[in-house]
C-alpha positions as CSV (number, residue, x, y, z in Angstrom):
1,M,44.5,-0.5,106.2
2,S,47.7,-1.7,104.6
3,S,47.7,-3.3,101.1
4,R,49.1,-6.6,102.6
5,L,46.3,-6.7,104.8
6,I,43.8,-5.9,102.2
7,W,45.5,-8.7,100.0
8,S,45.6,-11.0,102.7
9,I,41.9,-10.7,103.4
10,S,41.1,-11.2,99.6
11,V,43.0,-14.4,99.5
12,L,41.2,-15.4,102.4
13,A,37.8,-14.7,101.0
14,R,38.5,-16.7,97.9
15,R,39.2,-19.9,99.8
16,I,36.3,-22.6,99.5
17,W,35.5,-22.8,103.4
18,F,35.2,-19.0,103.9
19,R,31.9,-18.5,102.2
20,A,30.5,-21.9,103.4
21,T,31.4,-20.7,107.0
22,L,29.8,-17.3,106.5
23,F,26.6,-19.2,105.1
24,S,26.7,-21.7,107.9
25,I,26.7,-18.7,110.5
26,A,24.0,-16.9,108.9
27,A,21.8,-20.2,108.6
28,V,22.1,-20.8,112.3
29,A,21.4,-17.2,113.3
30,T,18.3,-17.3,111.1
31,A,17.0,-20.5,112.6
32,L,17.4,-19.0,116.0
33,L,16.0,-15.6,114.9
34,A,12.4,-16.9,115.3
35,I,12.9,-17.3,119.2
36,V,13.7,-13.8,119.5
37,V,10.8,-12.4,117.3
38,T,8.2,-14.7,118.8
39,P,6.9,-12.1,121.3
40,Y,6.0,-9.7,118.6
41,I,3.9,-12.3,116.5
42,P,0.0,-12.0,117.1
43,A,-1.1,-15.4,118.3
44,D,-4.0,-15.8,115.9
45,L,-1.8,-16.1,113.1
46,S,-0.1,-19.1,114.1
47,T,-3.3,-21.1,113.9
48,K,-3.3,-20.9,110.4
49,I,-0.1,-23.0,110.2
50,G,-0.3,-26.9,110.7
51,A,1.5,-27.9,113.7
52,D,3.6,-30.7,111.8
53,S,4.2,-28.5,108.5
54,V,7.3,-27.0,109.3
55,D,8.8,-30.1,111.0
56,N,8.1,-32.1,107.8
57,I,9.4,-29.4,105.3
58,L,12.6,-29.1,107.6
59,G,13.1,-32.7,107.6
60,I,13.1,-32.9,103.8
61,I,15.4,-30.1,103.5
62,A,17.7,-31.7,105.9
63,S,18.1,-35.2,104.0
64,S,17.9,-33.9,100.5
65,M,20.7,-31.2,101.2
66,L,23.0,-33.7,102.8
67,T,22.8,-35.7,99.6
68,V,23.1,-32.8,97.0
69,T,26.3,-31.5,99.0
70,T,28.0,-34.8,98.8
71,F,27.3,-35.1,95.2
72,S,28.4,-31.2,94.5
73,L,31.6,-31.9,96.4
74,S,32.5,-35.2,94.2
75,T,31.5,-33.1,91.1
76,M,33.8,-30.3,92.1
77,V,36.8,-32.6,93.0
78,S,36.2,-34.3,89.4
79,A,36.3,-30.9,87.9
80,Y,39.6,-30.0,89.6
81,S,41.1,-33.3,88.2
82,A,40.1,-32.6,84.8
83,A,41.7,-29.0,85.0
84,T,44.9,-30.5,86.3
85,S,45.1,-33.2,83.8
86,N,43.6,-31.3,80.7
87,V,44.6,-27.9,81.3
88,T,47.5,-27.2,83.8
89,P,47.9,-27.7,87.5
90,R,48.5,-23.7,87.6
91,A,45.0,-23.2,86.6
92,T,43.4,-25.2,89.2
93,R,43.4,-22.5,91.9
94,L,41.1,-20.4,89.7
95,V,38.9,-23.2,89.3
96,M,38.9,-23.8,93.1
97,E,38.3,-19.9,93.4
98,D,35.1,-19.9,91.3
99,S,32.5,-17.9,93.0
100,T,29.5,-19.5,91.8
101,T,30.6,-23.0,93.0
102,Q,31.5,-21.5,96.4
103,N,28.0,-20.1,96.5
104,V,26.5,-23.2,95.5
105,L,28.1,-25.3,98.3
106,A,27.8,-22.4,100.9
107,T,23.9,-22.4,100.1
108,F,23.7,-26.1,100.4
109,V,25.7,-26.5,103.6
110,G,23.9,-23.4,105.2
111,S,20.4,-24.9,104.3
112,F,21.3,-28.2,105.9
113,L,22.5,-26.5,109.0
114,F,19.5,-24.3,109.1
115,S,17.1,-27.1,109.0
116,L,19.0,-29.1,111.4
117,V,18.9,-26.2,114.1
118,G,15.2,-25.7,113.3
119,I,14.6,-29.3,114.1
120,V,16.4,-29.3,117.3
121,A,14.9,-26.1,118.3
122,L,11.3,-27.4,117.5
123,T,12.0,-30.7,119.4
124,T,12.9,-28.8,122.3
125,G,9.9,-26.5,122.1
126,A,11.8,-23.5,122.1
127,Y,9.9,-21.6,119.3
128,G,6.4,-21.9,120.6
129,E,3.4,-21.4,118.2
130,Q,4.4,-17.8,117.1
131,G,7.9,-19.2,116.6
132,R,6.7,-21.8,114.2
133,L,5.0,-19.2,112.0
134,V,8.4,-17.2,111.8
135,L,10.2,-20.5,110.9
136,F,7.6,-21.5,108.4
137,V,8.0,-18.2,106.5
138,V,11.7,-18.3,106.5
139,T,11.8,-21.8,105.4
140,I,9.8,-21.0,102.2
141,G,12.4,-18.3,101.5
142,V,15.1,-20.8,102.0
143,I,13.4,-23.2,99.5
144,V,13.3,-20.5,96.9
145,L,17.1,-20.1,97.4
146,I,17.7,-23.7,97.0
147,V,15.7,-23.7,93.7
148,V,17.4,-20.9,92.2
149,T,20.7,-22.0,93.4
150,L,20.1,-25.4,91.8
151,L,19.2,-24.0,88.4
152,R,22.3,-22.1,88.5
153,W,24.3,-25.2,89.4
154,I,22.8,-27.3,86.7
155,D,23.9,-24.6,84.0
156,H,27.3,-24.1,85.6
157,L,28.2,-27.9,85.7
158,S,28.2,-28.0,81.9
159,R,31.2,-25.6,82.0
160,L,33.2,-26.4,85.3
161,G,36.6,-27.8,84.6
162,R,36.3,-27.7,80.7
163,V,39.5,-26.5,78.7
164,T,37.7,-23.6,77.3
165,E,36.2,-22.3,80.6
166,T,39.5,-22.8,82.4
167,T,41.5,-20.8,79.7
168,R,38.9,-18.2,79.9
169,R,39.5,-17.7,83.8
170,V,43.3,-17.8,83.5
171,E,42.8,-15.1,80.6
172,E,40.5,-12.9,83.0
173,A,42.9,-13.1,85.9
174,T,45.7,-12.1,83.6
175,L,43.9,-9.2,82.3
176,D,43.0,-7.9,85.9
177,A,46.7,-8.2,86.9
178,V,47.7,-6.3,83.6
179,K,45.1,-3.5,84.2
180,A,46.3,-3.2,87.9
181,W,49.8,-2.9,86.7
182,R,49.2,-0.5,84.2
183,K,47.0,1.6,86.7
184,S,49.8,1.7,89.0
185,P,52.9,1.0,87.0
186,N,56.1,-0.2,89.0
187,L,53.7,-0.8,92.0
188,G,53.3,3.2,92.1
189,G,56.9,3.8,92.2
190,K,59.7,4.9,89.9
191,A,60.9,2.8,87.1
192,L,64.3,1.5,87.9
193,D,66.9,2.2,85.2
194,A,68.7,-0.7,83.5
195,D,72.1,0.5,84.8
196,S,70.5,0.5,88.3
197,L,70.0,-3.3,88.6
198,E,73.2,-3.7,90.9
199,P,73.7,-1.9,94.1
200,R,75.9,0.9,94.3
201,A,78.5,1.6,97.0
202,G,77.0,2.5,100.3
203,D,73.6,0.7,99.4
204,T,72.4,-1.7,102.0
205,P,70.5,-4.9,100.5
206,F,67.7,-6.6,102.6
207,F,66.9,-10.3,102.3
208,T,64.4,-12.8,103.3
209,D,64.9,-16.0,105.1
210,E,62.4,-18.0,103.3
211,I,62.7,-19.6,99.7
212,G,59.7,-19.1,97.4
213,Y,58.0,-16.8,95.2
214,V,57.2,-13.2,95.9
215,Q,53.4,-13.1,95.7
216,H,52.7,-9.5,97.2
217,V,54.4,-6.4,97.8
218,D,53.1,-3.8,100.2
219,A,54.5,-0.8,98.3
220,A,52.6,1.8,100.8
221,A,54.4,0.3,103.8
222,L,57.9,0.4,102.0
223,A,57.2,4.1,101.1
224,K,56.3,4.8,104.7
225,I,59.6,3.4,105.8
226,A,61.4,5.3,103.1
227,D,59.6,8.7,104.1
228,E,60.4,7.9,107.9
229,I,64.2,7.2,107.3
230,E,64.4,9.7,104.5
231,C,66.0,7.2,102.1
232,D,65.2,5.7,98.5
233,V,64.3,2.3,98.3
234,V,64.9,0.0,95.6
235,I,62.7,-3.0,95.0
236,L,64.1,-5.7,92.7
237,A,62.0,-8.8,93.6
238,L,58.8,-8.0,91.9
239,P,55.7,-10.5,92.3
240,G,56.5,-13.9,90.6
241,K,60.3,-13.6,91.2
242,L,61.9,-16.4,93.3
243,A,63.4,-15.1,96.3
244,S,65.8,-16.9,98.7
245,P,68.3,-15.8,101.3
246,A,71.0,-15.6,98.8
247,R,69.3,-13.0,96.5
248,P,68.4,-9.6,97.9
249,L,64.8,-8.5,97.5
250,G,66.2,-4.9,97.1
251,W,68.4,-2.4,98.9
252,L,68.2,0.8,100.8
253,R,70.3,3.9,99.5
254,G,72.4,4.1,102.5
255,A,73.9,2.4,105.5
256,L,71.0,1.6,107.9
257,G,70.5,-0.8,111.0
258,E,69.2,-4.3,111.1
259,D,65.6,-3.3,112.4
260,V,65.0,-1.1,109.3
261,L,66.0,-4.1,106.9
262,D,63.9,-6.5,108.6
263,R,60.7,-4.2,108.4
264,A,61.5,-3.7,104.6
265,A,61.9,-7.5,104.2
266,A,58.6,-8.1,106.1
267,C,56.7,-5.9,103.3
268,F,57.3,-9.1,100.8
269,S,54.8,-12.0,101.0
270,I,56.7,-15.1,100.2
271,G,54.8,-18.2,99.2
272,D,55.3,-21.6,97.6
273,V,53.8,-21.0,94.3
274,R,53.0,-17.8,92.2
275,S,50.0,-15.5,92.5
276,F,47.9,-14.1,89.6
277,D,47.2,-10.9,91.7
278,Q,50.3,-8.8,91.0
279,D,51.9,-10.9,88.4
280,P,50.7,-10.5,84.9
281,R,53.8,-12.7,83.7
282,F,52.4,-15.6,85.7
283,G,48.8,-15.4,84.1
284,A,50.7,-15.3,80.7
285,S,52.8,-18.3,81.4
286,V,49.9,-20.4,82.5
287,L,48.3,-19.3,79.2
288,T,51.2,-20.6,77.2
289,E,51.4,-23.9,79.5
290,I,47.7,-24.5,78.1
291,A,48.8,-24.1,74.6
292,S,51.9,-26.3,75.2
293,R,50.1,-29.0,76.6
294,A,47.6,-28.9,73.8
295,L,50.2,-29.1,71.3
296,S,52.0,-32.1,72.8
297,P,51.8,-35.3,70.8
298,A,49.6,-36.9,73.6
299,V,47.0,-34.4,73.2
300,N,47.5,-33.1,69.8
301,D,44.8,-30.1,69.9
302,P,46.2,-27.3,67.6
303,G,42.6,-25.5,68.1
304,T,43.2,-24.7,71.8
305,A,46.8,-23.0,71.0
306,I,45.1,-21.0,68.3
307,D,42.6,-20.0,71.0
308,V,45.3,-19.2,73.6
309,I,47.2,-17.1,70.8
310,S,43.7,-15.0,70.4
311,R,43.6,-14.5,74.1
312,A,47.3,-13.3,74.2
313,M,46.5,-10.8,71.6
314,R,43.6,-9.3,73.8
315,I,46.2,-9.4,76.9
316,L,48.5,-7.4,74.9
317,Y,45.8,-5.0,73.5
318,S,44.6,-4.5,77.0
319,W,48.2,-3.7,78.1
320,H,48.6,-1.1,75.1
321,E,45.1,0.6,76.1
322,A,46.3,0.9,79.7
323,I,49.4,2.7,78.8
324,G,47.3,6.0,78.3
325,E,45.6,5.4,81.7
326,A,48.8,5.3,83.8
327,P,49.5,8.2,85.9
328,E,52.2,10.7,84.9
329,E,53.9,11.0,88.2
330,A,54.8,8.1,90.6
331,V,52.7,7.9,93.7
332,Y,55.6,7.1,95.9
333,R,58.7,8.9,94.9
334,R,61.1,7.3,97.0
335,L,60.5,3.8,95.5
336,N,62.5,2.6,92.5
337,V,60.9,-0.5,91.1
338,A,62.3,-2.9,88.4
339,T,59.8,-2.4,85.6
340,L,57.8,-4.9,83.6
341,T,57.9,-4.3,79.7
342,A,55.8,-5.3,76.6
343,A,58.8,-7.5,75.8
344,D,58.3,-9.4,78.8
345,L,54.6,-10.2,78.0
346,F,55.7,-11.1,74.4
347,D,58.4,-13.6,75.4
348,D,56.0,-15.0,77.8
349,L,53.1,-15.3,75.6
350,F,54.6,-16.2,72.1
351,T,58.0,-18.1,72.7
352,P,56.7,-21.5,73.9
353,I,53.9,-21.3,71.3
354,A,56.2,-20.8,68.6
355,R,58.6,-23.5,69.7
356,D,56.1,-26.2,70.3
357,G,53.8,-25.4,67.4
358,A,56.7,-24.9,64.9
359,G,55.6,-27.9,63.0
360,L,52.1,-26.9,62.6
361,V,51.3,-24.4,59.7
362,E,47.9,-23.6,61.1
363,V,49.4,-22.5,64.3
364,G,52.3,-20.7,62.9
365,L,49.9,-18.7,60.5
366,R,47.7,-17.5,63.3
367,L,50.8,-16.5,65.2
368,Q,52.1,-14.5,62.3
369,K,48.8,-12.9,61.9
370,T,48.5,-12.0,65.3
371,L,51.9,-10.4,65.3
372,A,51.1,-8.4,62.3
373,A,48.2,-6.9,64.0
374,L,50.0,-6.3,67.2
375,S,52.9,-4.6,65.3
376,K,50.5,-1.8,64.1
377,L,50.3,-0.5,67.8
378,G,53.5,1.4,68.1
379,P,57.2,1.1,67.8
380,Q,57.6,-0.9,70.9
381,F,55.2,-3.4,69.9
382,H,56.5,-3.5,66.4
383,S,60.0,-4.2,67.4
384,N,58.9,-7.2,69.6
385,A,56.5,-8.3,66.8
386,V,59.4,-8.3,64.3
387,R,61.7,-10.1,66.6
388,H,59.1,-12.9,67.4
389,S,58.2,-13.4,63.7
390,K,61.5,-13.8,62.7
391,E,62.2,-16.4,65.4
392,A,58.8,-18.2,64.6
393,L,60.0,-18.5,61.1
394,D,63.5,-19.7,61.8
395,R,61.8,-22.3,64.1
396,A,59.3,-23.4,61.5
397,A,62.1,-23.5,59.0
398,A,64.0,-26.2,61.1
399,V,60.8,-28.4,61.2
400,I,58.6,-28.0,58.3
401,Q,59.8,-29.7,55.0
402,I,57.1,-28.5,52.7
403,D,58.0,-25.4,50.7
404,A,54.6,-24.5,50.1
405,D,53.9,-24.4,53.8
406,M,57.0,-22.1,54.4
407,E,55.8,-19.9,51.6
408,R,52.5,-19.4,53.3
409,L,54.3,-18.5,56.6
410,R,56.4,-16.1,55.0
411,A,53.7,-14.4,53.2
412,A,52.0,-14.0,56.6
413,A,55.0,-12.5,58.1
414,A,55.5,-10.3,55.2
415,P,53.3,-7.3,56.7
416,I,55.8,-7.5,59.9
417,I,59.0,-8.0,57.9
418,A,59.9,-6.1,54.8
419,D,63.5,-6.9,53.9
420,G,64.4,-6.9,57.3
421,K,63.4,-3.1,57.9
422,H,60.7,-1.9,60.1
423,I,57.5,-0.9,58.2
424,W,55.8,0.9,61.2
425,A,54.4,4.3,60.1
426,P,56.0,7.3,62.3
427,G,53.4,9.0,64.3
428,A,51.6,6.0,65.1
429,E,50.6,5.7,69.1
430,D,53.0,3.9,71.1
C-alpha cells in the first residue's frame, strides 16, 4: 500500500461524517442481528420480558437521541466559530477532527438509527418473541454506551473550542509532524545541498497543473520511479510549499519523456490549504498566529503569547531530541530532498512573536529566557538563539521608551550574548 493511499485514508478517517457513517451501519446491523439469531434462543426465556418493554425503551431512545444530536451539533458549530474568532481559522480543522466529538456524534446518531430500525422491525413483526429478547439485551448495552458517552461529552464541552485547548491541539499536531520528519529526515531521501537548488544542464523539471499547497509527497512512489529509470530525483517542493505550473516540483537527473514526468508529478498531492501531517512549519506558523492575535490591541492577551513561547520551546526540544533517533543512512538513496533546518523553525516560531510583542517587556523577558535555554542545546541552536535574541532586542529598543525595561531585557539576553561572542561550550551535544 502506497504512502499516498495511507495518507488519503487517514485524512478520510478524520472527517466528521466518517465515524458517524460507520456507527450508523453498525447500529443498523446490530438491530437486524436479532432476526438472524432468533432460532437459537430458547422460547421459555422470552416470556420473562414484557411484550411492550422493548418498544417503550426504543421509543424513548429515538426521541431523546434526536434532540441530543441536534443540541450537540449546534454546540459543535459554536465551538468552531469560537476557535475561528478567538484563536485562528487555521486551527479550526484540528477542532473539527477532534476524536471525542466525532465519537459522541457518531454514538448519538447510531443510537437513533438503532432504535428507529428496531421500532420498524418490531412493528412488522420480524423479530418474534425470541428476537425481542435479543433486542432487549442489545438495547440495555446501547443505554450503557449512551450514558458513558454523555458523561464524557459533558466533561469535554468545558474545553471544546477554548483558546488553551485549541493551542494544545496545534502543539500536538506540530510535535507529531516534527517527530515524523526527524524519524525519516528529508522524506527518507538524502539532504539536498544548498548549491543544488537550481537544475543543472541536462536535468528535466516536472510541474503540476494545479495551483495550491503541497500537502503530501509519496516518497516511496518517487523512489520506485527513480529505481525503474535508474535516475536520481530532486524534490524541491516540500509539503507546505506553494505549487503552480510556473514553479517546478523537482527535476530528474537526465532527459526523460513526458510519461515519466507525469508519473513523478502525480506523487505530489496538491490542495487549497496546508496540512499538518508532513509540514512541521505549518504547525509552527499556526502557533505564532495564535500568539500574534493574542498580542493584537483588540485582544491584548500577552498571557497566551507567553504560553505559545513555552510550547515553541517544547517543539524545538523535541526537534533536538529526535536528531539522535534519525537513521544514519537515507532509505531512498536516489532521492535528493530540500531539507528542513532548525533555523526554519526558529524563524517560524519566534520572529512574529518578537515583532508583535516588542513593546511588552513580559513577553520579551519570556522570549529571551526561552532562547537562553535553547542556546545550550548545541552550536546550531546557539547560533539561531543568538540571532533571534539580537533581533528581539533591536525590535524592543525601537518601541520601549523606559530604560529600566530595556535593561531587564538586556540582562535576560546576557546568557546568550556576551560582547557579541558565542558562549556555547565546545563538546556540547549538537
